[in-house]
ChimeraX commands (.cxc) that place a marker at each C-alpha (Angstrom):
marker #1 position 0.00,0.00,0.00 radius 0.5
marker #1 position 1.32,3.47,-0.89 radius 0.5
marker #1 position 1.77,5.54,2.25 radius 0.5
marker #1 position 0.71,9.14,2.68 radius 0.5
marker #1 position 3.12,11.85,3.77 radius 0.5
marker #1 position 2.32,15.01,5.72 radius 0.5
marker #1 position 5.01,17.66,6.10 radius 0.5
marker #1 position 4.09,20.19,8.78 radius 0.5
marker #1 position 6.08,23.16,10.08 radius 0.5
marker #1 position 5.54,24.91,13.41 radius 0.5
marker #1 position 6.57,28.45,14.33 radius 0.5
marker #1 position 6.12,29.42,17.97 radius 0.5
marker #1 position 4.97,32.92,18.88 radius 0.5
marker #1 position 7.17,35.52,20.56 radius 0.5
marker #1 position 4.68,35.59,23.43 radius 0.5
marker #1 position 5.23,31.87,24.08 radius 0.5
marker #1 position 8.98,32.38,24.31 radius 0.5
marker #1 position 8.34,34.81,27.19 radius 0.5
marker #1 position 6.23,32.33,29.18 radius 0.5
marker #1 position 7.76,30.94,32.40 radius 0.5
marker #1 position 10.19,28.03,32.02 radius 0.5
marker #1 position 7.96,25.53,33.78 radius 0.5
marker #1 position 4.96,26.46,31.61 radius 0.5
marker #1 position 6.95,26.08,28.39 radius 0.5
marker #1 position 8.31,22.78,29.66 radius 0.5
marker #1 position 4.80,21.45,30.24 radius 0.5
marker #1 position 3.62,22.68,26.83 radius 0.5
marker #1 position 6.48,20.85,25.11 radius 0.5
marker #1 position 5.86,17.68,27.10 radius 0.5
marker #1 position 2.17,17.75,26.14 radius 0.5
marker #1 position 2.90,18.19,22.44 radius 0.5
marker #1 position 5.48,15.40,22.41 radius 0.5
marker #1 position 3.01,13.10,24.17 radius 0.5
marker #1 position 0.30,13.92,21.59 radius 0.5
marker #1 position 2.65,12.93,18.75 radius 0.5
marker #1 position 3.82,9.75,20.50 radius 0.5
marker #1 position 0.25,8.61,21.10 radius 0.5
marker #1 position -0.77,8.65,17.44 radius 0.5
marker #1 position -0.80,5.85,14.85 radius 0.5
marker #1 position 1.05,7.98,12.28 radius 0.5
marker #1 position 4.83,7.62,12.34 radius 0.5
marker #1 position 6.32,11.04,12.95 radius 0.5
marker #1 position 9.90,12.17,12.32 radius 0.5
marker #1 position 10.97,15.46,13.88 radius 0.5
marker #1 position 13.53,17.98,12.63 radius 0.5
marker #1 position 14.82,21.20,14.12 radius 0.5
marker #1 position 14.78,24.15,11.71 radius 0.5
marker #1 position 16.62,26.38,14.18 radius 0.5
marker #1 position 19.55,27.97,12.38 radius 0.5
marker #1 position 18.25,27.19,8.89 radius 0.5
marker #1 position 14.87,29.00,8.62 radius 0.5
marker #1 position 13.76,32.33,10.06 radius 0.5
marker #1 position 10.03,31.66,9.61 radius 0.5
marker #1 position 9.64,28.14,11.09 radius 0.5
marker #1 position 11.13,26.32,14.07 radius 0.5
marker #1 position 10.21,22.64,13.79 radius 0.5
marker #1 position 9.37,20.32,10.89 radius 0.5
marker #1 position 7.26,17.21,11.40 radius 0.5
marker #1 position 7.25,14.53,8.69 radius 0.5
marker #1 position 4.31,12.22,9.37 radius 0.5
marker #1 position 3.82,8.92,7.53 radius 0.5
marker #1 position 0.51,7.04,7.64 radius 0.5
marker #1 position -1.29,4.28,5.78 radius 0.5
marker #1 position -4.33,6.47,5.14 radius 0.5
marker #1 position -5.53,10.06,5.36 radius 0.5
marker #1 position -7.43,9.45,8.58 radius 0.5
marker #1 position -4.18,8.65,10.34 radius 0.5
marker #1 position -2.80,12.05,9.37 radius 0.5
marker #1 position -6.01,13.85,10.26 radius 0.5
marker #1 position -6.15,12.16,13.67 radius 0.5
marker #1 position -2.61,13.33,14.37 radius 0.5
marker #1 position -3.44,16.98,13.72 radius 0.5
marker #1 position -6.64,16.78,15.74 radius 0.5
marker #1 position -4.57,15.58,18.70 radius 0.5
marker #1 position -2.02,18.33,18.15 radius 0.5
marker #1 position -4.77,20.95,17.97 radius 0.5
marker #1 position -5.80,20.03,21.53 radius 0.5
marker #1 position -2.40,21.04,22.97 radius 0.5
marker #1 position -1.42,24.37,24.48 radius 0.5
marker #1 position 1.68,24.77,22.32 radius 0.5
marker #1 position -0.46,24.44,19.19 radius 0.5
marker #1 position -2.40,27.50,20.35 radius 0.5
marker #1 position 0.88,29.37,20.83 radius 0.5
marker #1 position 2.20,28.56,17.35 radius 0.5
marker #1 position 1.38,28.87,13.66 radius 0.5
marker #1 position 1.82,26.46,10.75 radius 0.5
marker #1 position 3.52,28.58,8.06 radius 0.5
marker #1 position 3.96,25.66,5.65 radius 0.5
marker #1 position 2.23,22.30,5.29 radius 0.5
marker #1 position 2.17,19.77,2.45 radius 0.5
marker #1 position 0.39,16.51,1.63 radius 0.5
marker #1 position 1.76,13.83,-0.70 radius 0.5
marker #1 position 1.53,10.12,-1.48 radius 0.5
marker #1 position 4.24,7.60,-2.21 radius 0.5
marker #1 position 4.09,5.84,-5.59 radius 0.5
marker #1 position 6.37,4.33,-8.19 radius 0.5
marker #1 position 7.89,6.67,-10.77 radius 0.5
marker #1 position 6.45,6.45,-14.29 radius 0.5
marker #1 position 9.93,6.90,-15.77 radius 0.5
marker #1 position 11.64,3.76,-14.50 radius 0.5
marker #1 position 10.70,1.42,-17.36 radius 0.5
marker #1 position 13.90,-0.19,-18.58 radius 0.5
marker #1 position 15.90,1.75,-16.00 radius 0.5
marker #1 position 17.96,-0.25,-13.53 radius 0.5
marker #1 position 18.07,1.69,-10.30 radius 0.5
marker #1 position 20.73,1.10,-7.69 radius 0.5
marker #1 position 18.12,0.83,-4.96 radius 0.5
marker #1 position 14.78,-0.90,-5.48 radius 0.5
marker #1 position 13.27,1.04,-2.57 radius 0.5
marker #1 position 14.20,4.30,-4.28 radius 0.5
marker #1 position 12.54,3.05,-7.46 radius 0.5
marker #1 position 9.28,2.81,-5.53 radius 0.5
marker #1 position 9.50,6.45,-4.53 radius 0.5
marker #1 position 11.51,6.17,-1.32 radius 0.5
marker #1 position 14.89,4.74,-0.42 radius 0.5
marker #1 position 15.63,3.05,2.87 radius 0.5
marker #1 position 14.45,3.99,6.35 radius 0.5
marker #1 position 13.52,7.54,7.26 radius 0.5
marker #1 position 15.37,9.44,9.96 radius 0.5
marker #1 position 18.69,7.59,10.24 radius 0.5
marker #1 position 20.75,10.39,8.63 radius 0.5
marker #1 position 21.44,13.65,10.50 radius 0.5
marker #1 position 19.98,16.12,8.00 radius 0.5
marker #1 position 17.01,16.35,5.68 radius 0.5
marker #1 position 16.31,18.77,2.82 radius 0.5
marker #1 position 12.65,19.04,1.82 radius 0.5
marker #1 position 10.85,21.17,-0.73 radius 0.5
marker #1 position 7.67,21.19,-2.84 radius 0.5
marker #1 position 8.11,21.04,-6.61 radius 0.5
marker #1 position 5.98,21.71,-9.67 radius 0.5
marker #1 position 6.93,21.10,-13.31 radius 0.5
marker #1 position 6.06,23.27,-16.29 radius 0.5
marker #1 position 3.02,22.18,-18.31 radius 0.5
marker #1 position 5.29,21.86,-21.34 radius 0.5
marker #1 position 6.85,18.84,-19.64 radius 0.5
marker #1 position 3.60,16.90,-19.87 radius 0.5
marker #1 position 3.24,17.81,-23.55 radius 0.5
marker #1 position 6.36,15.79,-24.35 radius 0.5
marker #1 position 5.91,12.15,-25.45 radius 0.5
marker #1 position 6.35,9.71,-22.59 radius 0.5
marker #1 position 9.38,8.15,-24.26 radius 0.5
marker #1 position 11.08,11.57,-24.41 radius 0.5
marker #1 position 10.34,12.26,-20.75 radius 0.5
marker #1 position 11.74,8.83,-19.84 radius 0.5
marker #1 position 14.96,9.61,-21.72 radius 0.5
marker #1 position 15.34,12.97,-19.98 radius 0.5
marker #1 position 14.68,11.48,-16.57 radius 0.5
marker #1 position 17.20,8.73,-17.26 radius 0.5
marker #1 position 19.92,11.39,-17.46 radius 0.5
marker #1 position 18.53,12.96,-14.29 radius 0.5
marker #1 position 18.73,9.61,-12.46 radius 0.5
marker #1 position 22.29,9.09,-13.71 radius 0.5
marker #1 position 23.43,12.22,-11.87 radius 0.5
marker #1 position 21.76,10.99,-8.69 radius 0.5
marker #1 position 23.64,7.69,-8.95 radius 0.5
marker #1 position 26.88,9.60,-8.47 radius 0.5
marker #1 position 25.68,10.57,-4.99 radius 0.5
marker #1 position 24.73,7.25,-3.37 radius 0.5
marker #1 position 25.04,8.82,0.08 radius 0.5
marker #1 position 22.12,11.16,-0.67 radius 0.5
marker #1 position 18.85,9.31,-0.07 radius 0.5
marker #1 position 15.74,10.56,-1.89 radius 0.5
marker #1 position 12.07,10.16,-0.96 radius 0.5
marker #1 position 9.57,11.38,-3.56 radius 0.5
marker #1 position 6.00,12.22,-2.61 radius 0.5
marker #1 position 3.32,12.83,-5.27 radius 0.5
marker #1 position 0.71,15.54,-4.70 radius 0.5
marker #1 position -1.26,15.54,-7.97 radius 0.5
marker #1 position -4.84,16.52,-7.17 radius 0.5
marker #1 position -4.45,16.62,-3.37 radius 0.5
marker #1 position -2.28,19.71,-2.82 radius 0.5
marker #1 position -1.10,22.85,-4.61 radius 0.5
marker #1 position 2.24,21.39,-5.74 radius 0.5
marker #1 position 2.88,18.26,-7.82 radius 0.5
marker #1 position 5.64,16.70,-5.71 radius 0.5
marker #1 position 7.30,16.99,-2.33 radius 0.5
marker #1 position 10.86,15.68,-2.38 radius 0.5
marker #1 position 12.92,14.88,0.70 radius 0.5
marker #1 position 16.65,14.18,0.67 radius 0.5
marker #1 position 18.40,12.67,3.68 radius 0.5
marker #1 position 22.10,13.51,3.88 radius 0.5
marker #1 position 25.10,13.22,6.18 radius 0.5
marker #1 position 26.50,16.60,5.06 radius 0.5
marker #1 position 24.39,19.33,3.44 radius 0.5
marker #1 position 27.34,20.32,1.24 radius 0.5
marker #1 position 26.94,17.03,-0.61 radius 0.5
marker #1 position 23.40,18.08,-1.46 radius 0.5
marker #1 position 24.68,21.45,-2.71 radius 0.5
marker #1 position 27.00,19.58,-5.09 radius 0.5
marker #1 position 24.19,17.29,-6.28 radius 0.5
marker #1 position 21.79,20.16,-7.00 radius 0.5
marker #1 position 24.51,22.13,-8.78 radius 0.5
marker #1 position 24.95,19.19,-11.17 radius 0.5
marker #1 position 21.22,18.70,-11.61 radius 0.5
marker #1 position 20.82,22.35,-12.63 radius 0.5
marker #1 position 22.84,21.53,-15.77 radius 0.5
marker #1 position 20.58,18.65,-16.83 radius 0.5
marker #1 position 17.83,18.91,-19.43 radius 0.5
marker #1 position 15.20,18.01,-16.87 radius 0.5
marker #1 position 15.97,21.15,-14.85 radius 0.5
marker #1 position 14.67,23.37,-17.65 radius 0.5
marker #1 position 11.19,21.91,-17.11 radius 0.5
marker #1 position 10.98,22.85,-13.42 radius 0.5
marker #1 position 8.43,25.56,-12.66 radius 0.5
marker #1 position 9.01,25.95,-8.91 radius 0.5
marker #1 position 10.93,24.20,-6.13 radius 0.5
marker #1 position 10.71,26.50,-3.14 radius 0.5
marker #1 position 10.51,27.01,-0.20 radius 0.5
marker #1 position 13.38,24.79,0.89 radius 0.5
marker #1 position 13.71,23.39,4.40 radius 0.5
marker #1 position 16.96,22.09,5.89 radius 0.5
marker #1 position 16.30,20.21,9.13 radius 0.5
marker #1 position 18.41,18.49,11.77 radius 0.5
marker #1 position 16.97,15.09,12.64 radius 0.5
marker #1 position 16.33,14.60,16.37 radius 0.5
marker #1 position 13.67,13.55,18.81 radius 0.5
marker #1 position 10.72,15.91,19.07 radius 0.5
marker #1 position 11.54,16.79,22.70 radius 0.5
marker #1 position 15.05,17.80,21.61 radius 0.5
marker #1 position 13.73,19.82,18.66 radius 0.5
marker #1 position 11.35,21.71,20.94 radius 0.5
marker #1 position 14.21,22.40,23.39 radius 0.5
marker #1 position 16.13,23.92,20.48 radius 0.5
marker #1 position 13.29,26.39,19.88 radius 0.5
marker #1 position 13.49,28.21,23.21 radius 0.5
marker #1 position 17.18,27.60,23.91 radius 0.5
marker #1 position 16.60,25.06,26.69 radius 0.5
marker #1 position 19.23,22.79,25.18 radius 0.5
marker #1 position 21.85,25.55,25.28 radius 0.5
marker #1 position 20.99,26.57,28.84 radius 0.5
marker #1 position 21.34,22.95,29.95 radius 0.5
marker #1 position 24.83,22.80,28.46 radius 0.5
marker #1 position 25.84,26.03,30.21 radius 0.5
marker #1 position 24.49,24.76,33.52 radius 0.5
marker link #1:1,2 radius 0.2
marker link #1:2,3 radius 0.2
marker link #1:3,4 radius 0.2
marker link #1:4,5 radius 0.2
marker link #1:5,6 radius 0.2
marker link #1:6,7 radius 0.2
marker link #1:7,8 radius 0.2
marker link #1:8,9 radius 0.2
marker link #1:9,10 radius 0.2
marker link #1:10,11 radius 0.2
marker link #1:11,12 radius 0.2
marker link #1:12,13 radius 0.2
marker link #1:13,14 radius 0.2
marker link #1:14,15 radius 0.2
marker link #1:15,16 radius 0.2
marker link #1:16,17 radius 0.2
marker link #1:17,18 radius 0.2
marker link #1:18,19 radius 0.2
marker link #1:19,20 radius 0.2
marker link #1:20,21 radius 0.2
marker link #1:21,22 radius 0.2
marker link #1:22,23 radius 0.2
marker link #1:23,24 radius 0.2
marker link #1:24,25 radius 0.2
marker link #1:25,26 radius 0.2
marker link #1:26,27 radius 0.2
marker link #1:27,28 radius 0.2
marker link #1:28,29 radius 0.2
marker link #1:29,30 radius 0.2
marker link #1:30,31 radius 0.2
marker link #1:31,32 radius 0.2
marker link #1:32,33 radius 0.2
marker link #1:33,34 radius 0.2
marker link #1:34,35 radius 0.2
marker link #1:35,36 radius 0.2
marker link #1:36,37 radius 0.2
marker link #1:37,38 radius 0.2
marker link #1:38,39 radius 0.2
marker link #1:39,40 radius 0.2
marker link #1:40,41 radius 0.2
marker link #1:41,42 radius 0.2
marker link #1:42,43 radius 0.2
marker link #1:43,44 radius 0.2
marker link #1:44,45 radius 0.2
marker link #1:45,46 radius 0.2
marker link #1:46,47 radius 0.2
marker link #1:47,48 radius 0.2
marker link #1:48,49 radius 0.2
marker link #1:49,50 radius 0.2
marker link #1:50,51 radius 0.2
marker link #1:51,52 radius 0.2
marker link #1:52,53 radius 0.2
marker link #1:53,54 radius 0.2
marker link #1:54,55 radius 0.2
marker link #1:55,56 radius 0.2
marker link #1:56,57 radius 0.2
marker link #1:57,58 radius 0.2
marker link #1:58,59 radius 0.2
marker link #1:59,60 radius 0.2
marker link #1:60,61 radius 0.2
marker link #1:61,62 radius 0.2
marker link #1:62,63 radius 0.2
marker link #1:63,64 radius 0.2
marker link #1:64,65 radius 0.2
marker link #1:65,66 radius 0.2
marker link #1:66,67 radius 0.2
marker link #1:67,68 radius 0.2
marker link #1:68,69 radius 0.2
marker link #1:69,70 radius 0.2
marker link #1:70,71 radius 0.2
marker link #1:71,72 radius 0.2
marker link #1:72,73 radius 0.2
marker link #1:73,74 radius 0.2
marker link #1:74,75 radius 0.2
marker link #1:75,76 radius 0.2
marker link #1:76,77 radius 0.2
marker link #1:77,78 radius 0.2
marker link #1:78,79 radius 0.2
marker link #1:79,80 radius 0.2
marker link #1:80,81 radius 0.2
marker link #1:81,82 radius 0.2
marker link #1:82,83 radius 0.2
marker link #1:83,84 radius 0.2
marker link #1:84,85 radius 0.2
marker link #1:85,86 radius 0.2
marker link #1:86,87 radius 0.2
marker link #1:87,88 radius 0.2
marker link #1:88,89 radius 0.2
marker link #1:89,90 radius 0.2
marker link #1:90,91 radius 0.2
marker link #1:91,92 radius 0.2
marker link #1:92,93 radius 0.2
marker link #1:93,94 radius 0.2
marker link #1:94,95 radius 0.2
marker link #1:95,96 radius 0.2
marker link #1:96,97 radius 0.2
marker link #1:97,98 radius 0.2
marker link #1:98,99 radius 0.2
marker link #1:99,100 radius 0.2
marker link #1:100,101 radius 0.2
marker link #1:101,102 radius 0.2
marker link #1:102,103 radius 0.2
marker link #1:103,104 radius 0.2
marker link #1:104,105 radius 0.2
marker link #1:105,106 radius 0.2
marker link #1:106,107 radius 0.2
marker link #1:107,108 radius 0.2
marker link #1:108,109 radius 0.2
marker link #1:109,110 radius 0.2
marker link #1:110,111 radius 0.2
marker link #1:111,112 radius 0.2
marker link #1:112,113 radius 0.2
marker link #1:113,114 radius 0.2
marker link #1:114,115 radius 0.2
marker link #1:115,116 radius 0.2
marker link #1:116,117 radius 0.2
marker link #1:117,118 radius 0.2
marker link #1:118,119 radius 0.2
marker link #1:119,120 radius 0.2
marker link #1:120,121 radius 0.2
marker link #1:121,122 radius 0.2
marker link #1:122,123 radius 0.2
marker link #1:123,124 radius 0.2
marker link #1:124,125 radius 0.2
marker link #1:125,126 radius 0.2
marker link #1:126,127 radius 0.2
marker link #1:127,128 radius 0.2
marker link #1:128,129 radius 0.2
marker link #1:129,130 radius 0.2
marker link #1:130,131 radius 0.2
marker link #1:131,132 radius 0.2
marker link #1:132,133 radius 0.2
marker link #1:133,134 radius 0.2
marker link #1:134,135 radius 0.2
marker link #1:135,136 radius 0.2
marker link #1:136,137 radius 0.2
marker link #1:137,138 radius 0.2
marker link #1:138,139 radius 0.2
marker link #1:139,140 radius 0.2
marker link #1:140,141 radius 0.2
marker link #1:141,142 radius 0.2
marker link #1:142,143 radius 0.2
marker link #1:143,144 radius 0.2
marker link #1:144,145 radius 0.2
marker link #1:145,146 radius 0.2
marker link #1:146,147 radius 0.2
marker link #1:147,148 radius 0.2
marker link #1:148,149 radius 0.2
marker link #1:149,150 radius 0.2
marker link #1:150,151 radius 0.2
marker link #1:151,152 radius 0.2
marker link #1:152,153 radius 0.2
marker link #1:153,154 radius 0.2
marker link #1:154,155 radius 0.2
marker link #1:155,156 radius 0.2
marker link #1:156,157 radius 0.2
marker link #1:157,158 radius 0.2
marker link #1:158,159 radius 0.2
marker link #1:159,160 radius 0.2
marker link #1:160,161 radius 0.2
marker link #1:161,162 radius 0.2
marker link #1:162,163 radius 0.2
marker link #1:163,164 radius 0.2
marker link #1:164,165 radius 0.2
marker link #1:165,166 radius 0.2
marker link #1:166,167 radius 0.2
marker link #1:167,168 radius 0.2
marker link #1:168,169 radius 0.2
marker link #1:169,170 radius 0.2
marker link #1:170,171 radius 0.2
marker link #1:171,172 radius 0.2
marker link #1:172,173 radius 0.2
marker link #1:173,174 radius 0.2
marker link #1:174,175 radius 0.2
marker link #1:175,176 radius 0.2
marker link #1:176,177 radius 0.2
marker link #1:177,178 radius 0.2
marker link #1:178,179 radius 0.2
marker link #1:179,180 radius 0.2
marker link #1:180,181 radius 0.2
marker link #1:181,182 radius 0.2
marker link #1:182,183 radius 0.2
marker link #1:183,184 radius 0.2
marker link #1:184,185 radius 0.2
marker link #1:185,186 radius 0.2
marker link #1:186,187 radius 0.2
marker link #1:187,188 radius 0.2
marker link #1:188,189 radius 0.2
marker link #1:189,190 radius 0.2
marker link #1:190,191 radius 0.2
marker link #1:191,192 radius 0.2
marker link #1:192,193 radius 0.2
marker link #1:193,194 radius 0.2
marker link #1:194,195 radius 0.2
marker link #1:195,196 radius 0.2
marker link #1:196,197 radius 0.2
marker link #1:197,198 radius 0.2
marker link #1:198,199 radius 0.2
marker link #1:199,200 radius 0.2
marker link #1:200,201 radius 0.2
marker link #1:201,202 radius 0.2
marker link #1:202,203 radius 0.2
marker link #1:203,204 radius 0.2
marker link #1:204,205 radius 0.2
marker link #1:205,206 radius 0.2
marker link #1:206,207 radius 0.2
marker link #1:207,208 radius 0.2
marker link #1:208,209 radius 0.2
marker link #1:209,210 radius 0.2
marker link #1:210,211 radius 0.2
marker link #1:211,212 radius 0.2
marker link #1:212,213 radius 0.2
marker link #1:213,214 radius 0.2
marker link #1:214,215 radius 0.2
marker link #1:215,216 radius 0.2
marker link #1:216,217 radius 0.2
marker link #1:217,218 radius 0.2
marker link #1:218,219 radius 0.2
marker link #1:219,220 radius 0.2
marker link #1:220,221 radius 0.2
marker link #1:221,222 radius 0.2
marker link #1:222,223 radius 0.2
marker link #1:223,224 radius 0.2
marker link #1:224,225 radius 0.2
marker link #1:225,226 radius 0.2
marker link #1:226,227 radius 0.2
marker link #1:227,228 radius 0.2
marker link #1:228,229 radius 0.2
marker link #1:229,230 radius 0.2
marker link #1:230,231 radius 0.2
marker link #1:231,232 radius 0.2
marker link #1:232,233 radius 0.2
marker link #1:233,234 radius 0.2
view
C-alpha cells in the first residue's frame, strides 16, 4: 500500500517564548506526548539555524488520510499548538515513478518512490516542486529519456537518499521531495549538477526549501526556546 506523507512546520509565537520556564516545559511535554500517542509515524527535525520563519518540521507517515487527520486533531488540543502557527504544510503520497521502465536503479526502494528507512541520517532537505506544463506535452518516451539522465546524476551521490511524494490533485504542488544527507554540502553539489541537466529546464518551482536536523521531538522543541543551550551552560 502506498503511504501518505504530511510535512508540517511549526513556528512558535514571541509571546510563548516569554512564558515561564515551567509552563513552556509542560507545553512541550504535552505536544510530544500527543505525537507519541498517534498511529502515524512522525519524524521530527529542528529548523533552528536554517529557517527564520519556522522552528520545527514534522514529517508524518501514515497508511491512510485518517491517520494524518487524527494526528493533527490531537495536536490541535495542545497548548503549544495555540501558541504557534503552521507557516507551511504539504500533503503527498508515495508511488512508483512512471519513468523507471527499462531503467535499472541502484536501490529498489528508491525506485518505488523512497529509499531506505527515514530518519537515520542527521539532516534532511525538503521542498515542494511543480513542473512546467510543457513537460507533460512531451511524449512519454522523451520524458523517460530525460529522466534517465537525471537519475544518472543521482547515482553519483549514493550517500544522498531521496524520498519522492506525489501531490497531484491533493495539494497545490505536484511533488514533495525529501533528501536525507550526512552533510548538506553534498546536497549542494548534487543540485549544482542537476541544474545543468535537461530536466531542470522543465521545473516551474521548487521553493521554499527546508533544511532540518533530525532529532527527537523533545530535543527539537528544546532547540526552539534555547533550553538545550541553557542545559549545556548549567
